[in-house]
VOKOL-579621 format. One record per residue: residue in one letter; x, y, z of N, C-alpha, C, O in turn. Coordinates in steps of 0.05 Angstrom, whole numbers, plus 5000, padded with zeros to 4 digits. Layout:
<pts>
AXYZXYZXYZXYZ ...
</pts>
This chain:
<pts>
M552761387980555361277976555261057954553660877955 S557061087935557160887913558460627923560560637935 L557160407918558260147925559159997901558360057878 T560959807905561859627884560659347889561259217909 I558859267871557359017874558058827852557858897828 A558758587859559258377839556558237834555058177853 V555958187809553358067802553857817785554957827763 T553057587796553257337781550657317764548657437769 G550857147743548557127725547857387712545557447706 A549857557708549357837699548157847671546958047664 T548657647655547457637628544757487628543657457606 G543857397651541257267652539057457662539557697665 A536757357667534457517674534757657701534557897703 Q535257497722535457607749537957777753537758007763 G540157677745542657817747542758077731543658277740 G541658057706541558287689539858507701540558737700 A537558427712535758627724536958757748536658997752 T538458597764539758707787541958897779542259117790 A543558817759545758987749544659257740545759467746 R542459247724541359497713540159677736540459917734 A538959547756537859707778540159847793539860077801 L542359707798544559827812545960047796546660257807 L546259997770547560197753545860457752546860677752 A543160417751541360647751541560817776540961057776 Q542460697798542760837823545560947827546161067848 G547260907807549961027809552060847821554160947828 H551460587825553360407838555160287816554460277793 Q557460187825559360047807558559757806558159627827 V558259647782557459367779559759207765560759287744 R560458987778562258797765560458567755559358417771 A560258547729558558347717560158097713561958087695 L559557887728560957627726559657457704557157407706 T561157367685560057207663562157037651564557107652 R561356807640563356637628564256747600566456687591 D562456907588563057007561562757307561560557417559 V565057447564564957737565564457867537564058107535 H564357697517563857797489560957747480560357817457 S559257637497556557587489555057847485555758047497 P552957847468551358097465550258207491550258447495 A549358037509548258127535550458257551550058467564 A552858147551555058257566555858527554556458717568 T555958547527556658797514554659017521555359247524 A552058937522549959127529550359237557550059477562 L551059067576551559147603553959337605553859537619 A555959267590558359437590557659717579558659917589 G555859727560554959977549553460157570553360397567 L552360027590550960167611552860247634552060387652 G555360157632557360227652558360007669560060047686 A557459757665558459537681561259457673561959487649 R562759357691565459257685565258947683564358817702 L566058837661565758557656568158397668570458487666 H567458177681569557997693568957717684566757607690 A570857587671570557307664570757137689572757157704 A568756977694568756817719567156567713565256567698 D568056347727566756087724566455967751568255967767 F564055867757563455757784565155517790565555447813 D566355387769568055157774571055247776572755077777 D571555497775574255607776574455797799573956037796 R575255697822575355867846577156107842576556327852 A579456077829581256297825579956527809580356767815 S578256457789576956677774574856817791574457057788 L573656677810571756797828573156977848572257207854 D575456887859576957047878577857307865577657527877 A578757297840579657537826577357727821577657977824 A575057627813572757797807571457917832570358137830 L571757787855570457887879572258067896571258197914 A574758067891576658217908575958507909575658637888 G575558607933574958897936572058967933571359207935 A570258777927567458847923566158877950566858747970 D564159057951562659107976560558897980559858828003 G559458787959557258597961557158417937558458467917 L555558207939555158017917552257947914550857887933 F551357957889548757847882549257567871550657537851 A548257357884548757087877546256947867544156957880 V546456817844544256657833545356407822547456417809 T544056187826544855927815542555787801540255857806 T543155597784541055447770542055167764544455127758 P540254967765540954697757540354657727541254457716 F538954837715538054797687540454847669541755057669 G540954647652543354647636545454467647547254387633 T545254397673546954197685545254007701543753847690 D545454017728543753857746543953977774545554157779 V542353877792542153987819544753947834545554117850 D546153727830548653677844550753887836552253987852 T550853937810552654137800551954417811553754567819 E549354477812548554737823549454767852550554977859 V549054557868549854577896552854607899553854777915 R554454457884557354477885558254757877559954877891 Q557154857855557955127846557055337865558555537870 G554755307876553755507895555455527920555955737930 R556255297930558055287953560755417947561855557964 T561855357924564355477916564155787915565955927924 L561955877903561556167901561356297929562556497934 I559856167946559556277973562156277988562856468003 D563756067986566356047999568156277989569556398005 A568056327963569756547952568756817963570356987970 A566056847964564957097974565557148003566057378011 A565456938019565856968048568657078054569057208074 A570557028036573257118040573757398028575857518032 K571757498012572357737997570357968001571158198001 V567757918006565758128005564458158033564757988050 G562958378035561758438061558858358063557658378085 H557558278042554758208042554058048018554858117995 V552457838021551557667999548557667998547257608018 V547357737975544557707971544157477951545157487929 F542857267961542457027945539556997937537857017955 T538956957912536256907904535856607902537156457887 S533956517918533256237920530556197906530256247882 A528556097920525856067909523856087932524455997955 A521556197927519456217948518755927957518355747941 H518755897984518055637997520355437995519955208004 A522655517985524955327985525755238013526855028016 D525055398033525755328061523655158074523755098098 R521755058058519654868067520254598054521854588035 K518954398063519454128051517754098026515553978027 T518754208004517154197979517553947963515753867948 H519753807966520553577951520753637921520553457904 I521253887915521853977887524853987884526254137898 P526053827866528953807865530454067864532354107878 H529554257846531054497844530354707866531554917867 Y528554637883528154787908529854667930530954817947 E530054407931531654277951534554347948536054367967 S535554377923538354457919538754747929540854807940 K536754917926536955187936537255197966538855357977 I535755027980535955048010538654948019539655048040 L539954768005542654678012544654908009546454948026 I544255067988545955307985545355518006547155648016 E542755548012542055738033543455668059544555848073 R543355418067544555338092547555378092548655458112 H548855328069551755378067552255678071554255748084 L550655848059550956138061550656218090552256378100 I548656128104548156198132550456118150551156258169 D551755898143553955798159556655918152558655868165 A556756078130559256168119560556398134562956458131 G559056528152560256738168560257018154561557198164 V558857048132558657298118555857408121553957248120 P555457668125552757778126551157698101552157718078 W548657598104547157488082544357588082543257668103 T543157588058540257628055539357418034540757388013 I537157288039536157088020533357188010531657238026 L533157197983530657267971529457017958530856867944 G526856977962525456747950523356847930521056877937 P524156887904522156977885519956757879520556517880 A517556857874515356677866515756597837517956637826 A513756497824513956407796514656647778513556867782 F516356597758517356817741515456887719514656707703 M514557137718512957227695514457197669513257127648 D517057247669518557257644518556987630518956987605 N518056767644518056507631515756477611515756307594 F513656657613511456637595512056747568510456717549 A514356877565515156987539517456827527518956927510 T517756577536519956407526518956117523516756047533 G520455957509520055667508517255587499516055707482 W516355367511513755257503511455427509509355417496 S511655607530509555787535509155987512506856037503 L511356087501511256267478510256117454508656227438 D511155867450510155707427507155687428505855697407 S506055637451503155597453501655857447499455857436 L502856087455501456337450501256397421499456537412 R503156297405503056347376500556217364499556297343 D499556007378497155877369494655977383492455857380 G494856197398492556307411491856157437489556187446 T493756007448493155847471495155907494497555937488 F494155937518495955967541496055687554494455617571 A498055527545498455257555500055267581502355347581 W498855187602500055227629499055007647496654947648 P500854867662499954647679498654727705499454637727 M496654897703495154987726492154997719491455067697 P490454917738487554947733486855237729488155417740 A484655287715483955567707483555747732484155977731 G482355637753481655797776483555797799482955917820 T485855667797487755647819489655887818491055927798 P489856037840491656267840494556187844495155987856 L496356357833499256317836500556587839499956777823 T502356617858503856867860506156877840507456677834 L506557117829508357157806510057397810509457577826 I512357407796514157637797515757657771516557457761 P516157907761517857937738520757977747521258057770 A522657927729525457957736526158247744527858287762 V524758437732525458717739524858777769526258937781 D522858657780522258697809524158537826524858627848 I525058307817527058157832529658327833530858357855 G530458437811532758607810532558857827534458927841 A530258977827529859217844530059147874531159297889 F528858917881528958837910531858757917532758827939 A533258617900535958547906537758787909539358807927 A537358987892538859237894538259377920540059487933 L535759377928534959497954536359357977537459497995 A536359097977537658947999540658987999541859018020 L541859007975544759047974545659327983547859357994 T543959517978544659797985543659878013544360088023 R542059708026541159758053541759508070539959388082 R544259448071545159198085544159188113543258968122 A544259398128543459398156540559318160539859198180 D538859388140536059328143535359038135533258938143 F537058918119536358658107538158428115537458198110 A540458488127542358268134541058078154539758158173 G541357818148540157608165537257548160535957408175 E536057668138533257628132532857448108534457448089 R530857278110529957118087527157208080525357188096 I526757298055524257428047523257308021524657318001 D520857188022519657097997518357347984517057507997 I518657367957517657607944515957537920516457337905 A513857697915512057667892510757937887510458097905 S510057977862508858237854505858227850504558427852 D504757987845501957957838501157677843502757497846 E498557637844497357367846495157347826493257507826 R495357157808493357127786492656837782494356657787 T490156787774489456517765490356487736490956687723 A490356237727491056197699489056327680489756437659 A486456317688484456457672484856757671484556877650 G485756867694486357157695488757227678488757427665 Q490757047678493057097662492357087632493257257616 A490656897624489756887596488357147588488657237566 A486657257606485257507601487257737597486957897579 D489357747615491357957613492957927587493558127575 L493557687580495057637555493357717530494357817511 T490757657532488957727510489058037506489258127483 A488858187528488858477526491558577516491658767500 A493758457525496358547517497058477488498258637474 I496358237480497158147453495258247432496058297409 G492758287440490858397421489258187405487858257386 R489457937414487757737402487057527424488557507444 T484957387420484057207442486056987448487056847430 I486656967474488456757484486756587503485656687522 T486656337497485056147513486755967530488755847520 H486155957556487655777574487155487568484955397564 H489355337568489155047565490854917587493254967589 E489654757604491054637626492754397615491554197606 V495354417617497054197609497053987631497654057654 P496553727625496553527646499253487658501353507645 L499353437684501853387698503353147687505853147686 D501952947678503252717666504852787641507052677636 Y503852987626505353077602507953217611510053177600 V507653387632510053527642512053327653514453347649 R511053117667512752927680514352767659516652687665 R513252727636514752577615517152737605519052627595 H517052997609519253177600521153247623523553277619 S519953287647521653367670520253297696518153417702 G521353107710520253037737520453277756518753307773 D522553427753523053667770520753867767519553957786 L520253937742518154137737515354037744513654187753 A514953777739512353657747511953677777509753737786 A514053627792513853647822513253937830511753987849 M514354127815513854407822510954477816509654607833 F509954407793507154477787505154327804503054437811 E505854087812504153947831503954097858501854107870 Y506254197866506354357891504754617887503254697905 F505054747864503454987859500454937860498955097871 Q499654707850496854637849495654567876493354617882 T497354437893496354337918496854527942494954617955 T499354587947500054767969500055057961498955217975 G501155117937501155387928503355557941504755467959 L503755797930505855977940504456207954503556397941 D504256197981502756407995504556638003505156678027 V505456787983507157017988505357257993503257297980 D506057428013504457658021504857888002506358078008 V503457887979503758087959502958367970504358557966 A500658377984499658637994501658748014502158988015 G502758578031504658678051507158778039508258978048 L508158638019510558738005510158997991511859177992 R507859037978507259287965507059517986507859737980 R505959458009505659658030508359738042508959968045 D510059528047512559578061514859678043516659818053 F514659608017516859677999515859807974516259697952 P514560037976513360167952515560257932514960287908 E517960287941520160387924520860177902522260247883 I519959927905520559727885519059787859520059717837 G516759917861515159977836513959717825514159667801 W512759557842511759297835510059297810508559477805 H510459087794508959057769506958827771507558607780 T504458877763502458667762503058497737504758567720 F501758267735502058107710501158257686502358237664 A498958407689497958577667500058787659500458837635 D501358907678503459097673505658967656506559067636 W506558727666508758587652507858517624509458557605 A505558407621504558317595504458547575505158517552 S503458767584503058997566505759117558505859267538 A507859067573510559177567512159007547514259097538 Q511158767540512558597522512158667493509958757486 N514158617477513858677448512858417435514358267423 W510258377437509058127428509258087398509757867389 P508958297381509258247352512058127346512257947329 A514158227359516858117354517057837366518257657353 L515957797390516257537403514657317389515557087387 L512357387379510657187366511157157336510256967324 G512757337326513557307298511557397278511857337254 A509457537287507357637268506057877281505957897306 P505058067266503658297277501258207294499858027287 A500858347316498558297333495958357318495858557304 D493958187321491358227309489658397328488058297343 R489958667326488558837344485558847339484658837316 H484058847361481158867357480059087374477559137374 
</pts>
C-alpha cells in the first residue's frame, strides 16, 4: 500500500536520504522545505516528491503541509541557530504532527537518552520527551557519528593536504553511519509502523578506529592519507558543543550494536566506512585528480 509521508529536512542529508528511499519504494513524499526553488528541492521534485513550503516557526505552514499525511519523518538541528531554537521548533513540529499524522519517526542521536552533557544531544532528548508525551505513535532513531561529515567542512579541507584531521586517538573505535542507511532505516520504520511504534533504536553501520578510517580513505582516494589527532582544546576554541561530543566519544564512546543491527535488519543494505568512502567522488570533492598508485 502506498503511503503519503511528510519529510522535514528533505533537502538535507538525512531527510533527503529518507525521501529517496520512500520514493524508490513507490510511496508519496511531501518534501517540506523553506525554499522550494533550491537545487536540492528541484532534484527531489524530479524524482517524484511534492514540494511544500514550510517553516518550523510557522505553525500554519506545518499544518497545511502535514494535513492528510500518513506519517512524518522529523529531523531537527541547532546548527545555524542554537539549541533553544531547535527545541522550540521541534516541539512546534511535533504539536502540528500530533494533530495531523498517524506516526512520527524522529531522528535524534545515539546515546541522547543518556546523560551525555553534550548540548546538541541534550536538546534532542527534550524533543524526544515531548514526542513521547504528544499522544501520537512514535519511533525514535539515534544515529551514530555521520560518515558524510568526512566529505565536508574542515575534514574535507584536511584531506586535500593528505591528512585525516579528526579529534580522536588513532586506536579508539567509533560507531559510524552514512545518511543513506539512516534514510533506509527511517523508511523501514515509517512503512512498518506496527513493528516500530514505541521503539527507540540507536543505529550504526560500522565501527572503525581513526587509523582504520585513514586506511580506508587512503584506498578510496588513491593517495596516502595520514591520521592527525586534533586536540580537544583546539575544538573547544571553536565550539564547546562539539568539544563535549568528542570528549564523550573518546571516553564513553558510542556502543551501538552494529552486528545485531546487521543481523536483524539485512534489508537496510548496511554500508561500511570503506563502502561509503569508495562511493564518493573524491576528485571532484578534493578539487584535483586522485593520485592513483
